[in-house]
DRENDO-1510 file (C-alpha; in Angstrom, 1 decimal, always signed):
<recs>
REC; n; res; u; v; w
REC; 1; MET; -6.5; +18.6; +53.7 .
REC; 2; ASN; -8.9; +19.8; +51.1 .
REC; 3; LYS; -9.5; +17.7; +48.1 .
REC; 4; PRO; -9.2; +19.4; +44.7 .
REC; 5; SER; -12.6; +20.1; +43.2 .
REC; 6; ARG; -13.7; +18.2; +40.1 .
REC; 7; ALA; -14.2; +20.1; +37.0 .
REC; 8; LYS; -17.8; +20.9; +36.3 .
REC; 9; PRO; -18.8; +19.2; +33.1 .
REC; 10; GLU; -20.9; +22.1; +32.0 .
REC; 11; ALA; -17.9; +24.4; +32.3 .
REC; 12; ILE; -16.1; +22.4; +29.5 .
REC; 13; ARG; -16.9; +23.1; +25.9 .
REC; 14; SER; -17.7; +20.3; +23.6 .
REC; 15; VAL; -14.8; +19.1; +21.3 .
REC; 16; ASP; -16.7; +20.4; +18.3 .
REC; 17; GLU; -17.0; +23.8; +20.0 .
REC; 18; ILE; -13.3; +23.8; +20.8 .
REC; 19; THR; -12.2; +22.7; +17.3 .
REC; 20; ALA; -14.9; +24.6; +15.4 .
REC; 21; GLY; -15.8; +21.2; +13.9 .
REC; 22; ARG; -12.3; +20.6; +12.5 .
REC; 23; ARG; -11.6; +17.1; +13.6 .
REC; 24; LEU; -8.1; +16.3; +12.2 .
REC; 25; ARG; -8.3; +12.7; +13.0 .
REC; 26; ARG; -10.9; +12.1; +10.4 .
REC; 27; MET; -8.3; +11.6; +7.7 .
REC; 28; ARG; -6.2; +9.2; +9.9 .
REC; 29; LYS; -9.0; +6.8; +10.8 .
REC; 30; ALA; -8.4; +4.2; +8.1 .
REC; 31; ASP; -5.3; +3.0; +6.1 .
REC; 32; TRP; -7.0; +4.0; +2.8 .
REC; 33; ALA; -7.5; +7.5; +4.0 .
REC; 34; ARG; -4.0; +7.9; +5.4 .
REC; 35; ARG; -2.6; +6.7; +2.0 .
REC; 36; LEU; -4.8; +9.3; +0.1 .
REC; 37; VAL; -3.4; +12.3; +2.0 .
REC; 38; GLN; +0.3; +11.1; +2.5 .
REC; 39; GLU; +2.4; +14.1; +1.6 .
REC; 40; ASN; +5.8; +12.5; +1.1 .
REC; 41; HIS; +6.8; +9.1; -0.3 .
REC; 42; LEU; +9.9; +7.1; -0.3 .
REC; 43; ARG; +10.8; +5.5; -3.8 .
REC; 44; VAL; +13.6; +3.3; -5.1 .
REC; 45; ASP; +14.4; +6.2; -7.4 .
REC; 46; ASP; +15.4; +8.2; -4.3 .
REC; 47; LEU; +18.2; +5.8; -3.4 .
REC; 48; ILE; +22.0; +5.9; -4.0 .
REC; 49; TRP; +24.0; +3.0; -2.7 .
REC; 50; PRO; +27.5; +3.7; -1.2 .
REC; 51; ILE; +29.7; +0.6; -1.6 .
REC; 52; PHE; +33.3; +0.0; -0.4 .
REC; 53; LEU; +36.1; -1.5; -2.6 .
REC; 54; VAL; +39.1; -3.6; -1.7 .
REC; 55; GLU; +41.9; -5.0; -3.8 .
REC; 56; GLY; +42.0; -8.6; -4.9 .
REC; 57; GLU; +39.7; -11.0; -6.4 .
REC; 58; GLY; +36.6; -12.8; -4.9 .
REC; 59; ARG; +37.0; -10.7; -1.7 .
REC; 60; GLN; +34.0; -9.8; +0.5 .
REC; 61; GLU; +35.1; -8.4; +3.8 .
REC; 62; PRO; +32.6; -7.4; +6.5 .
REC; 63; VAL; +32.8; -3.9; +8.0 .
REC; 64; SER; +32.6; -4.8; +11.7 .
REC; 65; ALA; +31.0; -1.5; +12.8 .
REC; 66; MET; +28.4; -1.7; +10.0 .
REC; 67; PRO; +26.5; -5.0; +10.1 .
REC; 68; GLY; +25.5; -6.0; +6.6 .
REC; 69; VAL; +28.0; -3.8; +4.9 .
REC; 70; PHE; +31.1; -5.2; +3.1 .
REC; 71; ARG; +34.1; -4.2; +1.2 .
REC; 72; TYR; +34.1; -5.9; -2.3 .
REC; 73; SER; +36.8; -6.6; -4.8 .
REC; 74; VAL; +36.1; -5.4; -8.3 .
REC; 75; ASP; +34.6; -8.6; -9.5 .
REC; 76; LEU; +32.2; -8.7; -6.6 .
REC; 77; ALA; +31.4; -5.0; -6.8 .
REC; 78; VAL; +30.3; -5.7; -10.4 .
REC; 79; ARG; +27.9; -8.3; -9.0 .
REC; 80; GLN; +26.6; -5.8; -6.5 .
REC; 81; ALA; +26.0; -3.2; -9.3 .
REC; 82; GLU; +24.1; -5.8; -11.2 .
REC; 83; ARG; +22.0; -6.4; -8.0 .
REC; 84; ALA; +21.4; -2.7; -7.6 .
REC; 85; ALA; +20.2; -2.5; -11.2 .
REC; 86; ARG; +17.8; -5.4; -10.7 .
REC; 87; LEU; +16.4; -3.7; -7.7 .
REC; 88; GLY; +15.9; -0.4; -9.7 .
REC; 89; ILE; +18.5; +1.6; -7.6 .
REC; 90; PRO; +19.5; +4.5; -10.0 .
REC; 91; ALA; +23.2; +4.9; -8.9 .
REC; 92; ILE; +26.0; +3.6; -6.7 .
REC; 93; ALA; +28.8; +5.6; -5.1 .
REC; 94; THR; +32.2; +3.9; -4.7 .
REC; 95; PHE; +34.8; +4.4; -1.9 .
REC; 96; PRO; +38.1; +2.4; -1.9 .
REC; 97; ASN; +40.2; +0.9; +0.9 .
REC; 98; ILE; +43.6; +1.3; -0.5 .
REC; 99; ASP; +46.6; -1.0; +0.5 .
REC; 100; MET; +48.7; +0.8; +2.9 .
REC; 101; ASN; +51.8; +0.4; +0.8 .
REC; 102; ARG; +50.1; +2.6; -1.9 .
REC; 103; ARG; +49.4; +5.5; +0.5 .
REC; 104; ASP; +51.7; +8.5; +0.9 .
REC; 105; ALA; +51.6; +12.1; +2.3 .
REC; 106; ARG; +50.2; +13.5; -1.0 .
REC; 107; GLY; +47.7; +10.7; -1.8 .
REC; 108; SER; +49.5; +10.4; -5.2 .
REC; 109; ALA; +47.9; +7.1; -6.1 .
REC; 110; ILE; +44.7; +8.9; -6.8 .
REC; 111; LEU; +46.4; +10.0; -10.1 .
REC; 112; ASP; +47.0; +6.4; -11.2 .
REC; 113; PRO; +44.6; +5.8; -14.0 .
REC; 114; ASP; +44.5; +2.2; -13.1 .
REC; 115; ASN; +43.8; +2.7; -9.3 .
REC; 116; LEU; +41.1; +0.8; -7.5 .
REC; 117; ILE; +38.3; +3.4; -8.1 .
REC; 118; ASN; +39.0; +3.7; -11.8 .
REC; 119; ARG; +39.2; -0.1; -12.3 .
REC; 120; ALA; +36.0; -0.6; -10.5 .
REC; 121; THR; +34.3; +2.2; -12.5 .
REC; 122; ARG; +35.4; +0.6; -15.9 .
REC; 123; ALA; +34.3; -2.8; -14.8 .
REC; 124; ILE; +30.9; -1.7; -13.5 .
REC; 125; LYS; +30.0; +0.5; -16.6 .
REC; 126; ALA; +31.1; -2.3; -18.9 .
REC; 127; ALA; +28.8; -4.8; -17.1 .
REC; 128; VAL; +26.0; -2.5; -16.1 .
REC; 129; PRO; +26.0; +0.5; -18.3 .
REC; 130; GLU; +22.5; +1.7; -17.3 .
REC; 131; ILE; +23.5; +2.4; -13.6 .
REC; 132; GLY; +25.0; +5.7; -12.6 .
REC; 133; VAL; +28.4; +5.6; -11.0 .
REC; 134; ILE; +29.4; +8.4; -8.6 .
REC; 135; THR; +33.0; +8.8; -7.6 .
REC; 136; ASP; +34.8; +10.9; -4.9 .
REC; 137; VAL; +38.1; +12.8; -5.5 .
REC; 138; ALA; +38.9; +13.4; -1.9 .
REC; 139; LEU; +42.4; +12.2; -1.0 .
REC; 140; ASP; +41.7; +10.6; +2.4 .
REC; 141; PRO; +41.6; +6.9; +1.1 .
REC; 142; PHE; +45.0; +7.6; -0.5 .
REC; 143; THR; +47.0; +9.4; +2.1 .
REC; 144; ASP; +49.0; +8.0; +4.9 .
REC; 145; HIS; +47.7; +10.6; +7.4 .
REC; 146; GLY; +43.9; +10.2; +6.7 .
REC; 147; HIS; +43.3; +13.8; +5.7 .
REC; 148; ASP; +41.3; +14.8; +2.6 .
REC; 149; GLY; +44.1; +16.9; +1.2 .
REC; 150; ILE; +47.9; +17.3; +1.0 .
REC; 151; LEU; +49.4; +17.8; +4.4 .
REC; 152; ARG; +52.5; +20.0; +4.9 .
REC; 153; ASP; +53.9; +21.2; +8.2 .
REC; 154; GLY; +50.6; +20.3; +9.9 .
REC; 155; ILE; +48.6; +22.3; +7.4 .
REC; 156; ILE; +46.3; +21.1; +4.6 .
REC; 157; VAL; +47.4; +23.0; +1.7 .
REC; 158; ASN; +44.4; +24.1; -0.2 .
REC; 159; ASP; +45.6; +25.1; -3.7 .
REC; 160; GLU; +47.9; +22.1; -4.3 .
REC; 161; THR; +45.2; +19.8; -3.2 .
REC; 162; VAL; +42.7; +21.4; -5.6 .
REC; 163; ALA; +45.0; +21.0; -8.5 .
REC; 164; GLN; +45.5; +17.3; -7.6 .
REC; 165; ILE; +41.9; +16.5; -7.2 .
REC; 166; ALA; +40.9; +18.3; -10.4 .
REC; 167; GLU; +43.4; +16.0; -12.3 .
REC; 168; ALA; +42.0; +13.1; -10.5 .
REC; 169; ALA; +38.5; +14.0; -11.6 .
REC; 170; VAL; +39.5; +13.8; -15.3 .
REC; 171; LEU; +40.9; +10.4; -14.7 .
REC; 172; GLN; +37.7; +9.2; -13.1 .
REC; 173; ALA; +35.7; +10.7; -15.9 .
REC; 174; ALA; +37.8; +8.9; -18.4 .
REC; 175; ALA; +37.2; +5.7; -16.5 .
REC; 176; GLY; +33.5; +6.2; -17.0 .
REC; 177; SER; +32.3; +8.0; -13.8 .
REC; 178; ASP; +29.0; +9.7; -14.5 .
REC; 179; VAL; +29.2; +12.1; -11.5 .
REC; 180; ILE; +32.2; +13.5; -9.6 .
REC; 181; ALA; +31.3; +14.1; -6.0 .
REC; 182; PRO; +34.2; +15.8; -4.2 .
REC; 183; SER; +33.9; +15.6; -0.4 .
REC; 184; ASP; +37.2; +17.3; +0.5 .
REC; 185; MET; +35.7; +20.8; +1.2 .
REC; 186; MET; +38.7; +22.7; -0.3 .
REC; 187; ASP; +38.0; +26.3; -1.5 .
REC; 188; GLY; +37.7; +26.6; -5.2 .
REC; 189; ARG; +37.5; +22.8; -5.9 .
REC; 190; ILE; +34.2; +22.8; -7.8 .
REC; 191; GLY; +35.3; +25.5; -10.3 .
REC; 192; ALA; +38.6; +23.8; -10.8 .
REC; 193; ILE; +37.0; +20.4; -11.3 .
REC; 194; ARG; +34.5; +21.9; -13.8 .
REC; 195; ASP; +37.3; +23.6; -15.7 .
REC; 196; ALA; +39.3; +20.4; -15.9 .
REC; 197; LEU; +36.4; +18.3; -17.0 .
REC; 198; ASP; +35.2; +20.8; -19.7 .
REC; 199; GLY; +38.8; +21.3; -20.9 .
REC; 200; ASN; +39.2; +17.5; -21.4 .
REC; 201; GLY; +35.9; +16.9; -23.2 .
REC; 202; PHE; +33.9; +15.7; -20.3 .
REC; 203; GLN; +31.2; +18.4; -20.4 .
REC; 204; ASP; +28.5; +15.8; -19.8 .
REC; 205; VAL; +30.0; +14.6; -16.4 .
REC; 206; ALA; +28.1; +16.1; -13.6 .
REC; 207; ILE; +29.3; +17.4; -10.2 .
REC; 208; MET; +27.6; +16.5; -7.0 .
REC; 209; SER; +29.2; +18.9; -4.5 .
REC; 210; TYR; +29.5; +17.8; -0.8 .
REC; 211; ALA; +28.6; +21.5; -0.3 .
REC; 212; THR; +27.9; +21.2; +3.4 .
REC; 213; LYS; +30.1; +18.5; +5.0 .
REC; 214; PHE; +30.3; +19.0; +8.8 .
REC; 215; ALA; +33.0; +18.2; +11.3 .
REC; 216; SER; +30.9; +15.4; +12.6 .
REC; 217; ALA; +31.3; +12.6; +15.2 .
REC; 218; PHE; +29.2; +10.3; +13.0 .
REC; 219; TYR; +31.9; +9.2; +10.5 .
REC; 220; GLY; +33.7; +6.7; +12.6 .
REC; 221; PRO; +32.5; +3.4; +11.0 .
REC; 222; TYR; +33.2; +4.8; +7.5 .
REC; 223; ARG; +36.8; +5.5; +8.5 .
REC; 224; GLU; +37.1; +1.9; +9.5 .
REC; 225; ALA; +35.7; +0.8; +6.2 .
REC; 226; ILE; +38.2; +2.7; +4.1 .
REC; 227; GLY; +41.1; +2.1; +6.5 .
REC; 228; THR; +41.8; +5.7; +7.7 .
REC; 229; GLY; +40.5; +5.4; +11.3 .
REC; 230; GLY; +43.8; +4.8; +13.0 .
REC; 231; LEU; +45.8; +7.1; +10.6 .
REC; 232; LEU; +44.1; +10.4; +11.1 .
REC; 233; LYS; +46.4; +13.0; +12.6 .
REC; 234; GLY; +44.5; +15.7; +14.4 .
REC; 235; ASP; +41.0; +16.5; +13.1 .
REC; 236; LYS; +39.4; +18.1; +10.0 .
REC; 237; LYS; +37.9; +21.2; +11.6 .
REC; 238; THR; +40.1; +23.4; +9.4 .
REC; 239; TYR; +38.1; +22.4; +6.4 .
REC; 240; TYR; +34.8; +20.8; +7.4 .
REC; 241; ILE; +32.0; +23.1; +8.6 .
REC; 242; ASP; +31.4; +23.7; +12.3 .
REC; 243; PRO; +28.2; +21.7; +13.3 .
REC; 244; ALA; +27.0; +24.9; +15.1 .
REC; 245; ASN; +26.7; +26.9; +11.8 .
REC; 246; THR; +23.9; +27.2; +9.3 .
REC; 247; ASP; +24.6; +30.5; +7.6 .
REC; 248; GLU; +28.1; +29.2; +6.8 .
REC; 249; ALA; +26.5; +26.2; +5.2 .
REC; 250; LEU; +24.4; +28.5; +2.9 .
REC; 251; ARG; +27.5; +30.5; +1.9 .
REC; 252; GLU; +29.4; +27.3; +1.1 .
REC; 253; THR; +26.5; +26.0; -1.0 .
REC; 254; ALA; +26.0; +29.4; -2.9 .
REC; 255; GLN; +29.8; +29.4; -3.7 .
REC; 256; ASP; +29.7; +25.8; -5.0 .
REC; 257; LEU; +26.7; +26.5; -7.2 .
REC; 258; ALA; +28.3; +29.6; -8.6 .
REC; 259; GLU; +31.5; +27.5; -9.5 .
REC; 260; GLY; +29.4; +25.0; -11.4 .
REC; 261; ALA; +27.9; +22.3; -9.1 .
REC; 262; ASP; +24.9; +20.6; -10.6 .
REC; 263; MET; +23.7; +19.0; -7.4 .
REC; 264; VAL; +24.5; +19.6; -3.7 .
REC; 265; MET; +24.7; +17.3; -0.7 .
REC; 266; VAL; +24.4; +17.7; +3.0 .
REC; 267; LYS; +26.5; +15.3; +5.2 .
REC; 268; PRO; +25.7; +13.9; +7.8 .
REC; 269; GLY; +22.0; +13.5; +7.3 .
REC; 270; LEU; +19.4; +13.1; +10.1 .
REC; 271; PRO; +21.2; +15.6; +12.5 .
REC; 272; TYR; +21.2; +18.2; +9.7 .
REC; 273; LEU; +17.8; +18.1; +8.3 .
REC; 274; ASP; +17.4; +21.8; +9.0 .
REC; 275; ILE; +20.3; +22.4; +6.7 .
REC; 276; VAL; +18.5; +20.4; +4.0 .
REC; 277; ARG; +15.4; +22.4; +4.3 .
REC; 278; ARG; +17.3; +25.7; +4.3 .
REC; 279; LEU; +19.2; +24.7; +1.1 .
REC; 280; LYS; +16.2; +23.5; -0.7 .
REC; 281; ASP; +14.3; +26.7; +0.1 .
REC; 282; ALA; +17.1; +29.0; -0.7 .
REC; 283; PHE; +18.4; +27.5; -3.9 .
REC; 284; ALA; +15.7; +25.1; -5.3 .
REC; 285; VAL; +18.4; +22.8; -6.8 .
REC; 286; PRO; +18.8; +19.1; -6.7 .
REC; 287; THR; +19.6; +18.4; -3.0 .
REC; 288; PHE; +20.8; +15.2; -1.5 .
REC; 289; ALA; +21.9; +13.9; +1.9 .
REC; 290; TYR; +24.2; +11.2; +3.0 .
REC; 291; GLN; +22.9; +9.0; +5.8 .
REC; 292; VAL; +26.4; +8.3; +7.1 .
REC; 293; SER; +27.9; +5.3; +8.7 .
REC; 294; GLY; +27.3; +6.4; +12.2 .
REC; 295; GLU; +23.6; +6.9; +11.5 .
REC; 296; TYR; +23.4; +3.4; +9.9 .
REC; 297; ALA; +25.3; +1.8; +12.8 .
REC; 298; MET; +23.0; +3.3; +15.5 .
REC; 299; ILE; +20.0; +1.9; +13.9 .
REC; 300; LYS; +21.5; -1.5; +13.3 .
REC; 301; ALA; +22.8; -1.6; +16.9 .
REC; 302; ALA; +19.6; -0.6; +18.4 .
REC; 303; ALA; +17.6; -3.1; +16.4 .
REC; 304; ALA; +20.1; -6.0; +17.2 .
REC; 305; ASN; +19.5; -5.2; +20.9 .
REC; 306; GLY; +15.8; -5.3; +20.4 .
REC; 307; TRP; +15.3; -1.7; +21.4 .
REC; 308; ILE; +13.7; -0.5; +18.2 .
REC; 309; ASP; +11.9; -2.1; +15.2 .
REC; 310; GLY; +14.9; -1.8; +12.8 .
REC; 311; GLU; +12.9; -2.0; +9.6 .
REC; 312; GLN; +10.5; +0.7; +10.6 .
REC; 313; ALA; +13.2; +2.9; +12.0 .
REC; 314; MET; +15.1; +2.5; +8.7 .
REC; 315; LEU; +12.0; +3.5; +6.7 .
REC; 316; GLU; +11.1; +6.3; +8.9 .
REC; 317; SER; +14.6; +7.8; +8.9 .
REC; 318; LEU; +14.6; +7.8; +5.1 .
REC; 319; LEU; +11.2; +9.3; +4.8 .
REC; 320; ALA; +12.4; +12.1; +7.0 .
REC; 321; PHE; +15.0; +13.0; +4.4 .
REC; 322; LYS; +12.2; +13.4; +1.8 .
REC; 323; ARG; +10.0; +15.4; +4.1 .
REC; 324; ALA; +12.9; +17.8; +4.7 .
REC; 325; GLY; +13.3; +18.3; +0.9 .
REC; 326; CYS; +15.8; +15.8; -0.3 .
REC; 327; ASP; +15.6; +14.7; -3.9 .
REC; 328; GLY; +17.6; +11.5; -3.0 .
REC; 329; VAL; +19.6; +9.9; -0.2 .
REC; 330; LEU; +23.0; +8.1; -0.1 .
REC; 331; THR; +22.3; +5.3; +2.2 .
REC; 332; TYR; +23.8; +1.9; +3.1 .
REC; 333; PHE; +20.2; +0.6; +3.6 .
REC; 334; ALA; +19.6; +1.1; -0.2 .
REC; 335; PRO; +19.5; -2.5; -1.2 .
REC; 336; GLU; +17.4; -3.6; +1.8 .
REC; 337; VAL; +15.0; -0.7; +1.4 .
REC; 338; ALA; +14.7; -1.3; -2.5 .
REC; 339; ALA; +13.9; -5.0; -1.8 .
REC; 340; LEU; +11.2; -4.0; +0.5 .
REC; 341; LEU; +9.7; -1.3; -1.8 .
REC; 342; THR; +9.8; -3.6; -4.8 .
REC; 343; GLY; +8.8; -6.9; -3.1 .
REC; 344; ARG; +12.0; -8.5; -4.7 .
</recs>
């Protein structure tokens, strides 16, 4: 059997000849050099912290699928908002776990001016007026079927849902919400919410549209956190975007901006960084992503098993959002990251 011949050294060009003298490792050779040429940076100002709410007083309930994440009663949510402000986190986003006896097919409790979301908003803004409060008007925490809209004969009825969430947006603004962030994906919702806010004197309340919310498998732990996991009848494919589609995501975003959205969001996050990049390139508007519960849970689970360095994976994942073009990220890691970045 013939042995393979060895390459003749004289037949191989030198590295300088191959690269024409462009040795790209030069600027990676030392920490100071890497820092000088780093293109993207993660800052506390990039973070929005989603927190879960629960009825009662002095209640802090762990979310089993999301280690380190809790549901807070209003009084403890205020303390968490104070903590966020001390860390320099610009804004929080609140999501309620409503008692089952207050849920119905229409999600009508969202129209209660004194519901859990609105009480939390009032309490947080009274205690920490400098922090931004972002609230969602989707109906899923309030329905007994787990859908984001009004369900009739197996169909999510679009226009009735839009009318109800527009009314809810006014109530949330009246409670002190700074940003309405509708995640329901109903047609026409952004324009209806803008009209309702403006018509009731809330012209300064912004809208962060969940412009591209995909029918994803990464939402499971969130549904546990708000108590809808066992309720959902069917799926949400008739109103969330197909994960296979990118052009559709651009059409949805263009429509929401035309209707009056101030900011847009991509949800989930890491599996959809291509969407983030396309939106930023196409529209050049404030663009955010939601690092959803499944993304958080995967990092936490892998770190707990010793398979990855959890802290480094957390930071790398968030930097990826910035690299893709995000102006900010909704992430359950927010307080942990902020503490790292600020040394607090």
